[in-house]
N, C-alpha and C positions, 0 to 999 in steps of 0.2 A: 355382094362378098359377105360372107360367113361375117358374124362377129368375132369368131374364133380361130385362130390360126390353123390348129388342126382339129380335124374330122372326130366327131364321137366314138369312133372305131379304133383312132388309134389311144384315145384318153383311158383305155384300162391298163396297156405297159407304159405309158408315161406315169401314172399313180404309182406303179409296183417301184420303176425305176428310180422316184422321188423317195421310196421307204429305204433304197439300198443306198441312195446317195449320202440319206443322215449318218447313215456308220464311217461315211468316208472321212480320212484325214483331207483336210484342205485347208486355204486360205483364208484367212475375215473377207468377206467383200468389203466389207470398209477399210479395214487397215494392213490385207495383206500378213496381219498375225494369224498363228498355227489354230485352228477351231477344227471343227466336223460338219460333215455336210452342206457347206457354202454358202455358210451363214455368218453372222456375229460371230467372232469372238466372243470371249466373260466381261474384258475390259470395256468394248462396245455398247456391248448391251448392258452394264451397268452406267454405261455413260449416258447411254438412250433414257436410260429410265430414271436418272438422275435429270435430265436435262426436262424432259416434261413433267416433273414436280418442281422443279425448281425455278416459278416465275414468278413474277410481281403479282399476279393475279389471275384466274383463269373462270370464262362461263360457265357455269356447271351444265348448261343447257347444250349452247350449243358450241363449246370447248376452246372457241378463242382464248388464245394466249393474251393477256399485255405485256409486252416487256420495256420495260422503265415506266417511268411514269409514277404517281400515288396507287398503292395499293384501295381496291373498291372494299366495302362492307357487306354489299349485297353481295347475291350470289349467281346474278341472271345479267348480263350487259343489259343495256338499253332498246336494244335489237329487239331481243327476246321480250323483252319488260312491254313493248310496244306492239310485238305482230309475234306471237309466239310461234315457235315449226310446229308443223305437221307432225312432224315424228314422235313415234312416246321415249325414244331414249336414242343418243348416238355417243359412240366412241371413235374416239382418233387414234391412229398409234402414235405420232409424232407430229410436231409443228415444221413447218416447211421453212426449213433452213437449215440453214449449215451444221454439219457435216453432212445428214440424213437426206436431204434433196440431190444432193449428185442420187442416190441411189432410184429417184423417179426418173432424174432424165437420162441413167443409163437404160433404165427401162424401157422406155418411152420413146426415145429420143432415137438409142443406140439401140433397138431391137434386143436387149439382153432379157431373152423371156429367161433364162434359169434363173432371175432374180422374183420370178411371179411369186413360185412358194414360201422366198424368205421374209416377205414383205410381207404375203398373205400369213405368215407365221406372227408376226408385229400388229396383224387385227386384230387378228384370233383374240393373243393376249391380253390387246389394248379391253378386248371383248371379258375376260375374264378380271381386268382389273376394277373394271364399273360395276363387276358382281351380278351381272345380266342369268336371266333365267326365261331363256325363250323356250315357247311352245315345242314340243315332238314335233307337231304338223306345222311350222314355220317353215315358208318356204323364199329360198336366197332369188333374188333378183339382183339385175346392175342398168345401172344409167347407161343408156345406149350411146354409139358412136356416132357420128355422121358421114354420109356415104364421102364425102372428101377425105375426111380422118381415113378413114379406113384406106381409101387407097393409096392417099400417103404413106400409111404406116404399115397396113398393111392386118393388123389385130386390135381389137379394141381392150385396153387395157386395165378399163371397169372388167370386162369379163372374164377374163383372164385370170386376174384375182377372185373371183368370183368362185373359179373353179374348185380352187383349194381354200377357199372361207367354208363352203358346204361342206364338201367330204370330213375331213374331223368333226365337225358339229353334226354331222350325223342329219344331214337335212337335205333336202330336194332343191336341185337348180333348175329353172325354170329358166328357158332361151327365149330370147325375143320378149320380153313381156311388156317391154312400153316402145312406142316406136314414135316420131317427131307429127307433129298436125302439120307443118310445113315443110316437105321434102325440098322446096326449095331453098329456104333457107342456110345462108352458110354460114354469117357473121357469127364467128366461136366469142362465147361466151367472156374468153378473155380479153374483148373488144369492146364490152358493156363497160355502163357505169353500174353502179350499186343501183343505180333507182332505176335502167333500164334490164338489168339483168332478173331483180325483182317482176318487173310488168310482163317482161316475156315468160319468164318460165311458172305466169298462173294458169300461161295455156299453151304452154310449150309439148306437151305431151299427149299421147293416145295410148289407151289401153289395146292391146293386140293379142291377148291372150282370152281361152277359152274359161278355164277357171279361176275362180276368184278362191283365193287361200283367207283364211281369218287373219291370218298375222303372216306379217311380209319383214323379209331382212335386204335391204340394200344396200349396193353395195357400191364407191366411186370409191376416185383415187385421191383427186386434190380437192380440198374440198375452201372455198375465196368466201364466199357469203351465204352459202347455205341454201343458193337461191334454187340450184339443180336439185337438191335431193327435197327440199321443200314440194317443190312441181312437178315431182314426182311421188311425193307420198301424198298430194293432193290428189294427184289423177285416181291412185288407188285405191282413196277413202270413198269417194264420189262413186266408185263401181263396188265399193259395197265392203275393202278390205277394214277388219277393225281393227290393227293396228300397226303402224309402221313403224320400223326398226333401221337406223344408217348404221353404218360403219362405212370411216372415210381411211383410206391410210394415210394424207398429212391435211393438216391446218393451216391454212394462213394466219400469221400471227398479225396483234396489230402491234405497235412501234412507236410507244409515245415520248 
């Protein structure tokens, strides 16, 4: 099964419809208030930005937020100091907590694909928020889904988000860049401990593309420990990619 629900032949009409949708009065996808384009209303947008900024502390490397406890004086968490990410930079749209986590559930589990451009715009704004300057020859790739997950869900959430991330940035979206070393492995990352995640991700991915871009932008949906993005970035760097950036929709916070 392909990573995308829609074929490439249907992609251009979908882009046109998405552009038209931004001009149509709609209800906010979070609070049902009035807005345009099927996205967040002004109030929910302001609340999103406020929640992201008003946390006790945030690691400037992996973007994990610390909720509660004592604010730290260092800029990076101990995990990043001990084992730095292979990513050049990471951008995260929001912390995986109420009420925004409901959008992910609706998108992934309720198959509300109309949320893909809304969520991708939030990811794009997170890149702008961090002030990135991506090279024009950057290639966008996405974290693959296991076959059993594709069979169950019918699409790869990261791949759908990557569609709407690449286009506004004017970047090329590469299909099927990464595969899995062990095709029979079915234990999802969410069922592993942090140590197991890191160990597995070191050798989880295989490079499948004939091209080696100098810069790669990796797209993922939910960032828990960072093992998946780190493992994919390591795989890319070993193939000759010079630098790898990452953007995730949500980051699971620390609750102290």
